[in-house]
One Martini backbone bead per residue (centre of mass of N, CA, C, O) as a GRO file, in nm:
protein
  159
    1MET     BB    1  -0.829  -1.487  -1.276
    2VAL     BB    2  -1.023  -1.674  -1.142
    3ALA     BB    3  -0.821  -1.904  -1.099
    4CYS     BB    4  -0.645  -1.765  -0.898
    5ALA     BB    5  -0.862  -1.721  -0.680
    6ARG     BB    6  -0.937  -2.020  -0.651
    7ALA     BB    7  -0.655  -2.109  -0.562
    8ILE     BB    8  -0.648  -1.947  -0.300
    9ILE     BB    9  -0.898  -2.072  -0.168
   10ALA     BB   10  -0.792  -2.365  -0.172
   11CYS     BB   11  -0.541  -2.307  -0.010
   12VAL     BB   12  -0.691  -2.205   0.245
   13GLN     BB   13  -0.863  -2.478   0.274
   14ALA     BB   14  -0.626  -2.617   0.319
   15THR     BB   15  -0.426  -2.797   0.554
   16SER     BB   16  -0.152  -2.809   0.357
   17VAL     BB   17   0.052  -2.519   0.321
   18THR     BB   18   0.295  -2.344   0.210
   19PRO     BB   19   0.414  -2.036   0.214
   20ARG     BB   20   0.516  -2.044  -0.081
   21GLU     BB   21   0.257  -2.135  -0.221
   22LEU     BB   22   0.088  -1.886  -0.124
   23ALA     BB   23   0.277  -1.663  -0.239
   24VAL     BB   24   0.250  -1.749  -0.534
   25ARG     BB   25  -0.062  -1.722  -0.557
   26LEU     BB   26  -0.087  -1.426  -0.461
   27THR     BB   27   0.096  -1.307  -0.679
   28ALA     BB   28  -0.081  -1.391  -0.916
   29VAL     BB   29  -0.326  -1.223  -0.841
   30ILE     BB   30  -0.188  -0.947  -0.838
   31HIS     BB   31  -0.088  -0.960  -1.133
   32GLN     BB   32  -0.366  -0.986  -1.271
   33ALA     BB   33  -0.499  -0.729  -1.155
   34MET     BB   34  -0.266  -0.539  -1.262
   35SER     BB   35  -0.299  -0.613  -1.570
   36VAL     BB   36  -0.579  -0.500  -1.596
   37SER     BB   37  -0.571  -0.221  -1.378
   38GLY     BB   38  -0.278  -0.107  -1.296
   39GLY     BB   39  -0.242   0.130  -1.497
   40ASP     BB   40  -0.412   0.327  -1.326
   41VAL     BB   41  -0.204   0.351  -1.093
   42VAL     BB   42   0.034   0.445  -1.258
   43ALA     BB   43  -0.101   0.690  -1.377
   44LEU     BB   44  -0.148   0.830  -1.108
   45PHE     BB   45   0.141   0.860  -1.029
   46GLU     BB   46   0.203   1.037  -1.274
   47GLU     BB   47  -0.010   1.266  -1.222
   48LEU     BB   48   0.119   1.321  -0.937
   49GLY     BB   49   0.443   1.281  -0.941
   50LEU     BB   50   0.517   0.986  -0.833
   51THR     BB   51   0.688   0.776  -0.666
   52ILE     BB   52   0.715   0.488  -0.499
   53THR     BB   53   0.854   0.602  -0.258
   54GLN     BB   54   0.660   0.832  -0.206
   55VAL     BB   55   0.409   0.652  -0.165
   56LYS     BB   56   0.525   0.500   0.081
   57LEU     BB   57   0.559   0.747   0.258
   58LEU     BB   58   0.264   0.836   0.267
   59ASN     BB   59   0.156   0.574   0.389
   60HIS     BB   60   0.313   0.598   0.650
   61LEU     BB   61   0.216   0.880   0.741
   62ALA     BB   62  -0.093   0.810   0.747
   63ALA     BB   63  -0.042   0.601   0.984
   64ALA     BB   64   0.176   0.761   1.187
   65GLY     BB   65   0.180   1.064   1.144
   66GLU     BB   66   0.422   1.147   1.337
   67ILE     BB   67   0.780   1.146   1.218
   68ASN     BB   68   1.085   1.076   1.198
   69VAL     BB   69   1.316   1.020   0.960
   70LYS     BB   70   1.473   0.786   1.084
   71SER     BB   71   1.218   0.605   1.149
   72LEU     BB   72   1.114   0.600   0.860
   73SER     BB   73   1.360   0.467   0.733
   74GLU     BB   74   1.347   0.210   0.903
   75SER     BB   75   1.046   0.121   0.836
   76MET     BB   76   1.115   0.127   0.506
   77HIS     BB   77   1.409   0.033   0.431
   78LEU     BB   78   1.582   0.305   0.403
   79SER     BB   79   1.774   0.548   0.340
   80LEU     BB   80   1.821   0.846   0.475
   81PRO     BB   81   1.869   0.996   0.216
   82GLY     BB   82   1.622   0.883   0.052
   83THR     BB   83   1.408   0.976   0.249
   84SER     BB   84   1.480   1.279   0.235
   85ARG     BB   85   1.434   1.317  -0.069
   86ALA     BB   86   1.139   1.226  -0.076
   87ALA     BB   87   1.038   1.436   0.133
   88ASP     BB   88   1.132   1.699  -0.018
   89ALA     BB   89   0.939   1.652  -0.261
   90LEU     BB   90   0.676   1.649  -0.086
   91ILE     BB   91   0.718   1.936   0.026
   92ARG     BB   92   0.722   2.094  -0.236
   93ARG     BB   93   0.413   1.974  -0.299
   94GLY     BB   94   0.241   1.980  -0.009
   95LEU     BB   95   0.223   1.671   0.131
   96VAL     BB   96   0.446   1.761   0.339
   97GLU     BB   97   0.579   1.820   0.661
   98ARG     BB   98   0.849   2.008   0.838
   99ARG     BB   99   0.993   1.984   1.168
  100GLU     BB  100   1.112   2.046   1.461
  101ASP     BB  101   1.207   1.878   1.732
  102PRO     BB  102   1.164   1.976   2.052
  103ALA     BB  103   1.347   1.746   2.186
  104ASP     BB  104   1.531   1.754   1.892
  105ARG     BB  105   1.678   1.976   1.679
  106ARG     BB  106   1.814   1.763   1.485
  107SER     BB  107   1.530   1.665   1.446
  108LYS     BB  108   1.282   1.567   1.208
  109LEU     BB  109   0.934   1.618   1.143
  110LEU     BB  110   0.674   1.437   0.994
  111THR     BB  111   0.377   1.533   0.799
  112ILE     BB  112   0.080   1.506   0.671
  113THR     BB  113  -0.129   1.652   0.456
  114PRO     BB  114  -0.422   1.705   0.321
  115ALA     BB  115  -0.309   1.656   0.032
  116GLY     BB  116  -0.171   1.390   0.102
  117ARG     BB  117  -0.428   1.237   0.183
  118GLU     BB  118  -0.567   1.263  -0.079
  119ALA     BB  119  -0.355   1.110  -0.252
  120ALA     BB  120  -0.361   0.849  -0.086
  121GLY     BB  121  -0.668   0.797  -0.138
  122ARG     BB  122  -0.653   0.768  -0.442
  123ILE     BB  123  -0.463   0.528  -0.449
  124ALA     BB  124  -0.628   0.332  -0.281
  125ALA     BB  125  -0.874   0.334  -0.475
  126ALA     BB  126  -0.716   0.228  -0.730
  127ARG     BB  127  -0.649  -0.043  -0.599
  128VAL     BB  128  -0.939  -0.134  -0.561
  129ASP     BB  129  -1.021  -0.114  -0.854
  130ALA     BB  130  -0.826  -0.334  -0.964
  131PHE     BB  131  -0.982  -0.576  -0.788
  132GLU     BB  132  -1.284  -0.576  -0.864
  133PRO     BB  133  -1.316  -0.764  -1.112
  134LEU     BB  134  -1.225  -1.015  -0.967
  135MET     BB  135  -1.433  -1.015  -0.741
  136ALA     BB  136  -1.685  -1.020  -0.943
  137SER     BB  137  -1.610  -1.321  -1.048
  138LEU     BB  138  -1.710  -1.423  -0.790
  139THR     BB  139  -1.867  -1.582  -0.571
  140ASP     BB  140  -2.003  -1.546  -0.277
  141GLU     BB  141  -1.853  -1.790  -0.140
  142GLN     BB  142  -1.563  -1.694  -0.234
  143ARG     BB  143  -1.567  -1.421  -0.096
  144ALA     BB  144  -1.617  -1.521   0.190
  145ALA     BB  145  -1.355  -1.694   0.203
  146LEU     BB  146  -1.160  -1.462   0.154
  147VAL     BB  147  -1.237  -1.286   0.391
  148ALA     BB  148  -1.173  -1.496   0.608
  149ALA     BB  149  -0.874  -1.527   0.530
  150LEU     BB  150  -0.795  -1.207   0.559
  151ALA     BB  151  -0.876  -1.105   0.845
  152PRO     BB  152  -0.604  -1.145   1.003
  153LEU     BB  153  -0.455  -0.922   0.822
  154ALA     BB  154  -0.740  -0.736   0.784
  155PRO     BB  155  -0.978  -0.669   0.998
  156ASP     BB  156  -1.087  -0.367   0.884
  157GLY     BB  157  -1.017  -0.357   0.551
  158THR     BB  158  -0.753  -0.192   0.538
  159PRO     BB  159  -0.457  -0.108   0.366
   0.00000   0.00000   0.00000
């Protein structure tokens, strides 16, 4: 696991690395972190009774606020019926609310509920927990280099 993180840092510090090489190394780090603690994330999905599509929808809604089903479908690159089914399941569970769009009664607006935000927060925390052992295995200098490399991708540090 440490070797993968070190390879990423070396890759970031290198002057010439192809996007493919970086993608391969980053994928290896994610795979290693998930193989160590990723089961906890999957177990949480199961505990919450959520599919991966439903988790993606919750994450989009947490970031977007209120959005219509069609726009959500397009932003998630899912079919409109698939997005609607995932939303229906989340509505039944009280994690999402749906209402008519006052500007277009044919359109439905979705918003995440407080319970949905709590579920999304638990999932985000479990993902962070999955990476923490890997990050703990790095030196202070390696962690600083990794933070610097990731800053342009996530400037505020939020997933």
